C-alpha positions in Angstrom: -19.2 -122.8 -74.9 -19.5 -119.3 -75.9 -22.0 -118.3 -78.8 -20.4 -115.9 -81.8 -22.8 -114.1 -84.2 -20.7 -112.5 -86.6 -21.2 -110.5 -90.1 -24.9 -109.3 -88.9 -25.5 -105.7 -90.8 -29.2 -105.5 -90.5 -32.5 -107.4 -89.1 -32.5 -109.4 -86.0 -30.8 -112.3 -83.7 -32.8 -114.0 -81.5 -31.3 -116.7 -79.1 -33.6 -118.7 -77.0 -32.0 -120.8 -74.3 -34.0 -124.3 -73.6 -33.1 -123.8 -69.7 -31.9 -121.3 -67.4 -28.6 -120.7 -68.6 -26.6 -116.9 -69.0 -26.3 -115.7 -72.4 -23.7 -113.3 -72.8 -23.6 -111.4 -75.9 -21.0 -108.4 -76.7 -22.7 -105.5 -79.0 -20.6 -103.3 -81.6 -19.2 -100.0 -80.1 -22.2 -98.3 -81.5 -25.8 -99.1 -82.4 -27.6 -102.3 -81.7 -30.2 -103.3 -79.5 -30.3 -106.1 -76.4 -33.5 -106.9 -75.3 -34.9 -110.1 -73.2 -38.5 -111.9 -74.0 -40.6 -114.5 -72.4 -43.5 -115.2 -69.8 -40.9 -114.8 -67.1 -39.7 -111.7 -67.5 -41.6 -109.6 -65.6 -41.1 -111.1 -62.5 -37.7 -112.5 -63.0 -36.3 -111.3 -66.2 -32.9 -109.9 -66.7 -32.8 -106.0 -67.6 -32.9 -105.2 -71.5 -31.7 -102.5 -74.1 -33.6 -100.7 -76.4 -33.8 -98.0 -78.9 -35.9 -96.0 -76.3 -34.4 -97.0 -72.9 -30.9 -98.0 -72.5 -32.3 -100.5 -69.1 -35.1 -101.2 -68.4 -37.5 -103.9 -66.4 -40.7 -103.1 -66.6 -42.5 -101.0 -64.3 -39.8 -101.6 -61.5 -36.6 -100.4 -62.9 -35.4 -97.9 -65.5 -32.1 -96.4 -66.9 -32.4 -93.1 -69.0 -28.6 -93.1 -69.3 -28.2 -90.0 -66.9 -30.7 -91.2 -63.7 -31.5 -94.8 -62.3 -35.3 -95.1 -61.0 -36.3 -97.4 -59.0 -39.9 -97.7 -58.0 -41.3 -100.0 -55.3 -44.8 -100.6 -54.2 -46.0 -99.8 -51.1 -44.5 -101.6 -48.0 -41.5 -102.5 -50.3 -37.8 -101.6 -50.5 -37.2 -99.4 -53.5 -33.5 -99.6 -53.0 -31.3 -101.6 -50.8 -27.6 -101.5 -50.5 -25.9 -104.5 -49.0 -22.9 -107.0 -48.4 -22.2 -110.4 -48.0 -18.7 -109.6 -46.2 -19.5 -108.4 -42.6 -16.1 -106.7 -42.7 -17.2 -103.8 -44.8 -19.6 -101.3 -44.8 -22.3 -100.9 -47.2 -22.9 -97.5 -48.9 -24.7 -95.5 -51.6 -21.9 -93.1 -53.0 -22.8 -90.1 -55.5 -19.5 -89.0 -57.5 -19.3 -86.9 -60.4 -16.3 -89.6 -62.1 -15.0 -92.7 -60.7 -11.9 -91.3 -59.6 -13.1 -87.9 -58.2 -14.1 -87.0 -54.5 -17.7 -88.2 -53.3 -20.8 -88.0 -50.9 -21.5 -90.9 -49.5 -24.2 -92.5 -47.1 -22.5 -95.4 -45.0 -24.5 -98.0 -42.8 -21.4 -97.8 -40.3 -21.7 -101.0 -37.8 -21.2 -104.6 -37.4 -24.5 -105.6 -36.8 -28.2 -104.3 -37.4 -28.3 -103.1 -33.4 -25.2 -101.1 -33.6 -25.5 -100.1 -36.9 -24.7 -96.2 -37.4 -25.8 -94.3 -40.1 -22.8 -92.0 -41.8 -22.9 -89.5 -44.2 -20.1 -88.1 -46.0 -19.3 -85.2 -48.2 -15.5 -84.9 -50.2 -14.5 -88.3 -48.9 -14.7 -87.1 -45.0 -17.5 -87.9 -42.7 -20.0 -84.8 -42.1 -23.0 -86.4 -40.0 -23.4 -89.3 -38.3 -26.6 -91.0 -36.5 -26.1 -93.7 -34.2 -28.0 -96.9 -33.0 -29.2 -94.7 -30.1 -30.9 -92.2 -32.1 -28.0 -89.3 -31.4 -27.3 -87.3 -34.5 -23.7 -86.0 -34.7 -22.5 -82.9 -37.0 -18.9 -82.8 -37.2 -18.5 -85.3 -34.5 -18.4 -89.1 -34.9 -19.4 -89.7 -31.4 -22.2 -87.3 -30.1 -23.1 -87.4 -26.7 -26.7 -85.6 -27.0 -29.8 -86.3 -29.3 -27.9 -83.3 -31.0 -24.6 -82.5 -30.7 -22.6 -80.1 -33.1 -19.1 -80.0 -33.1 -16.8 -77.3 -34.8 -14.3 -74.3 -34.2 -17.2 -71.9 -33.9 -20.8 -73.7 -34.1 -23.6 -71.4 -35.5 -26.9 -72.9 -35.9 -29.1 -70.8 -38.1 -32.5 -70.2 -38.4 -34.0 -68.2 -41.1 -37.2 -66.4 -41.2 -38.1 -65.4 -44.4 -41.5 -63.2 -43.5 -41.5 -59.9 -45.2 -39.5 -57.5 -43.1 -42.8 -55.4 -42.2 -44.4 -58.7 -40.9 -42.3 -59.3 -37.8 -40.1 -61.6 -39.4 -40.0 -64.3 -36.5 -38.1 -67.4 -35.3 -39.0 -69.6 -32.9 -37.0 -72.1 -30.7 -39.8 -74.2 -28.9 -39.7 -76.9 -26.2 -42.5 -79.4 -26.0 -43.5 -82.5 -23.5 -46.0 -84.8 -22.5 -48.2 -83.0 -19.7 -50.8 -85.4 -18.8 -51.7 -88.8 -18.1 -53.0 -89.4 -21.7 -49.3 -88.8 -23.0 -50.4 -85.5 -24.7 -48.0 -83.2 -25.8 -47.8 -79.3 -25.1 -45.5 -76.5 -25.4 -43.3 -76.1 -22.4 -41.5 -73.0 -23.3 -40.5 -70.8 -26.2 -37.4 -68.9 -27.0 -38.1 -66.3 -29.9 -36.3 -64.2 -32.0 -38.1 -61.4 -33.8 -37.7 -58.1 -36.3 -39.5 -55.8 -33.6 -40.4 -53.0 -36.5 -41.4 -52.3 -39.9 -38.8 -50.5 -41.4 -36.7 -51.5 -44.1 -33.0 -51.6 -43.5 -34.0 -51.7 -39.5 -32.9 -54.8 -38.5 -33.6 -54.0 -34.8 -34.7 -56.8 -32.8 -36.0 -59.0 -29.6 -34.8 -62.2 -28.2 -38.1 -63.5 -25.9 -38.5 -65.8 -23.5 -42.3 -67.6 -22.8 -43.4 -70.4 -20.8 -46.6 -72.1 -20.4 -49.2 -71.2 -18.0 -51.3 -73.8 -16.0 -54.2 -73.3 -18.2 -52.1 -73.8 -21.5 -51.3 -70.7 -22.6 -48.1 -69.3 -23.9 -46.8 -66.0 -21.9 -43.9 -64.1 -22.6 -42.1 -63.9 -19.1 -38.7 -61.6 -20.0 -37.0 -60.1 -23.1 -33.7 -58.7 -24.2 -34.6 -55.6 -26.6 -32.5 -54.3 -29.1 -30.8 -51.9 -26.7 -29.6 -54.8 -24.7 -32.3 -53.7 -21.5 -33.5 -57.3 -19.7 -37.3 -56.3 -19.3 -38.7 -58.9 -16.9 -42.6 -58.8 -16.9 -43.3 -56.7 -19.6 -42.1 -55.4 -22.7 -41.0 -51.7 -22.8 -38.2 -50.0 -21.3 -39.9 -47.3 -19.9 -39.8 -47.9 -16.6 -43.9 -45.4 -16.0 -45.1 -47.4 -19.2 -46.1 -50.3 -17.3 -45.3 -52.8 -14.1 -42.0 -54.9 -14.2 -38.9 -55.4 -13.4 -36.3 -53.9 -15.6 -32.1 -54.0 -16.2 -31.2 -51.3 -18.2 -28.3 -51.4 -20.7 -27.1 -47.9 -19.0 -26.7 -49.2 -15.7 -30.3 -48.1 -14.3 -32.4 -51.0 -12.5 -35.8 -50.2 -12.4 -39.1 -51.9 -10.3 -42.4 -50.8 -11.4 -45.4 -52.0 -9.2 -49.2 -50.9 -8.7 -48.8 -50.9 -5.1 -49.0 -47.3 -3.0 -48.5 -48.6 0.5 -46.0 -49.8 2.4 -48.2 -53.1 2.7 -46.3 -53.9 -0.4 -42.4 -54.1 -0.6 -39.7 -54.4 -3.5 -35.8 -54.7 -3.5 -35.7 -57.2 -0.2 -32.6 -58.0 1.4 -32.7 -61.2 3.1 -30.1 -62.9 5.2 -30.5 -66.7 5.5 -27.9 -66.9 8.2 -29.7 -64.2 10.6 -33.1 -66.0 9.2 -34.1 -62.1 8.9 -34.6 -59.5 6.5 -31.8 -56.7 6.4 -33.5 -54.2 4.4 -36.4 -53.7 1.7 -38.7 -50.8 0.4 -42.3 -50.4 1.1 -44.2 -49.0 -2.4 -45.3 -46.1 0.1 -41.5 -44.7 0.1 -40.5 -45.9 3.6 -36.9 -47.7 3.4 -36.7 -50.1 6.3 -33.3 -51.5 7.3 -31.8 -53.2 10.1 -29.4 -50.3 11.0 -30.1 -46.6 10.2 -26.3 -46.0 9.5 -25.2 -44.9 6.4 -21.3 -44.7 5.6 -20.0 -42.7 3.3 -16.8 -41.7 2.0 -15.4 -38.7 3.9 -11.4 -39.0 3.1 -9.1 -35.6 3.3 -7.3 -36.5 0.6 -10.0 -36.6 -2.1 -11.2 -32.9 -0.4 -9.6 -29.3 -1.1 -10.7 -25.4 -0.2 -11.5 -27.0 3.6 -12.9 -24.1 5.9 -15.1 -23.9 8.7 -19.4 -24.1 8.0 -21.1 -20.6 8.7 -24.2 -22.1 9.1 -25.1 -23.2 12.4 -27.5 -22.1 15.1 -29.1 -18.9 12.9 -29.3 -21.3 10.3 -31.3 -24.0 12.8 -33.3 -21.4 14.2 -34.6 -19.8 10.5 -35.7 -23.8 9.8 -39.3 -24.1 10.4 -40.2 -27.9 11.5 -43.9 -28.7 10.6 -46.5 -31.7 11.1 -48.9 -31.9 8.0 -50.9 -34.5 6.1 -49.5 -36.2 2.7 -52.6 -35.8 0.1 -54.3 -39.1 -1.1 -52.2 -41.2 -2.7 -48.9 -38.3 -2.7 -45.9 -38.8 -0.9 -46.1 -41.2 2.0 -49.4 -41.2 2.0 -49.8 -40.8 5.8 -51.0 -38.3 8.1 -49.7 -36.5 10.7 -46.1 -36.4 9.3 -43.3 -34.7 11.1 -40.9 -32.7 8.3 -40.1 -29.6 6.3 -41.9 -28.1 3.7 -39.4 -28.1 0.5 -40.3 -24.1 -0.8 -39.6 -22.9 3.2 -36.6 -25.0 3.5 -35.2 -23.5 0.2 -35.5 -19.7 1.4 -33.0 -20.6 3.8 -30.7 -24.1 2.4 -31.5 -23.4 -1.1 -28.5 -25.7 -2.1 -30.2 -28.4 -0.4 -33.0 -28.2 -2.9 -33.4 -31.1 -5.7 -35.6 -32.0 -8.2 -38.1 -35.1 -8.1 -38.5 -37.6 -11.1 -42.4 -37.2 -10.9 -43.6 -34.9 -13.4 -45.3 -31.6 -12.5 -48.7 -30.9 -13.6 -48.5 -29.4 -17.0 -47.2 -25.6 -16.9 -46.1 -25.8 -13.6 -42.1 -26.1 -11.8 -41.0 -29.6 -10.8 -42.3 -30.8 -7.7 -39.5 -30.0 -4.8 -37.0 -32.6 -2.8 -34.9 -31.6 0.1 -31.6 -33.4 0.2 -31.7 -32.9 4.5 -27.8 -33.4 4.7 -28.4 -31.2 8.3 -25.7 -33.0 10.4 -22.8 -30.6 9.2 -25.5 -27.7 10.1 -26.7 -29.2 13.4 -23.2 -29.7 14.7 -22.1 -26.5 14.3 -25.3 -25.4 15.8 -24.5 -27.4 19.2 -20.9 -26.1 19.1 -22.1 -22.6 18.9 -25.0 -23.5 21.7 -22.0 -24.9 23.7 -20.2 -21.5 23.5 -22.9 -19.6 24.1 -23.5 -21.6 27.5 -20.1 -21.6 28.5 -19.4 -17.9 28.3 -23.2 -17.2 30.3 -21.7 -20.1 32.8 -18.7 -18.2 33.0 -20.7 -14.9 33.4 -22.7 -16.7 35.8 -19.7 -17.6 37.9 -18.2 -14.2 37.6 -21.1 -12.8 38.9 -21.6 -15.3 41.8 -18.5 -14.6 43.0 -19.0 -10.6 43.2 -22.2 -11.2 45.1 -20.5 -13.3 47.4 -17.7 -10.9 48.1 -20.4 -8.0 48.6 -22.3 -10.2 50.6 -19.1 -10.7 52.8 -18.4 -7.1 52.9 -22.0 -6.0 54.3 -22.0 -8.6 56.6 -24.5 -10.6 55.0 
């Protein structure tokens, strides 16, 4: 039967059971102290209340009224939540009130081997770590080690270094690289601020791979202007070797070689097992066909008239044979062609400026847009007219001579 103590207004009351029984006491709504004592308290004692600690069991469990602290020794479980009913999942819930929304960590599964760890907020699942080691955020069925699922998934990496210290975020790929199980970085994707100016968020995205000697080296980047830079870090095509696809549509290949022994812009056909086109670093274009097809539709032209440059123009040109200076132009001897300054006196509209910079204070280098086919055709036509006229004259003269010969009896 229960033991009831009434009328105590001060002092203390001790209840000492003689065996392992349960003692239940009801304290007043305010004041009063409940505690336990006995040699067996430290290991098996029931929690007690004092004026300084609402709940305490020695060094293992304390309750301050707002915080529950559970201390376990090294290698022991500090807190374990479990249920004997296998149909329910044990969980640790955190809430501002009993009836309010809560966050919880839920051990979801019917067996230890198949148990998932579920993290929920506001009563709904937010993240799950499966028994296979897959982490799902926004999905309860992660298909990879990390699986993020939402309408517009965003993974954010903050680089908190000072604005003028090139704040950098790196996604690193690491794997086993030797028989001893050693780990090394295989590749990095790096995002970094590209300047030290306050308020300027210009940045680049760089891709690096490891070499056989273990050095992580940048191989490609996309700069703040949208230029794709391969084996180089600047967009200027004359600044360093590399391959560049610029945001303005230009494509540039820069190499250190200067002869046709090295090539670029190769076009290879696997169907023909042959190269169809390539450009030598000596400036020679190699192709299986010398034909260039250009648009020439009448519907795209106006102010059409006869060409007045023909035989006289061709005769005014000065075909030359010459040697290129060392490392310049085609870099060959006994080349055939024209001299731009001489060509300009005849056909000035076919002279253009070359991209290479000329020496300081000199005019730009000159190039020839030698589209001479129409002029040559016109010259041939004029020659044909001349030859035809001469042929007719010769025929007429031969007829006259023959008539004279007949008269004189020759």
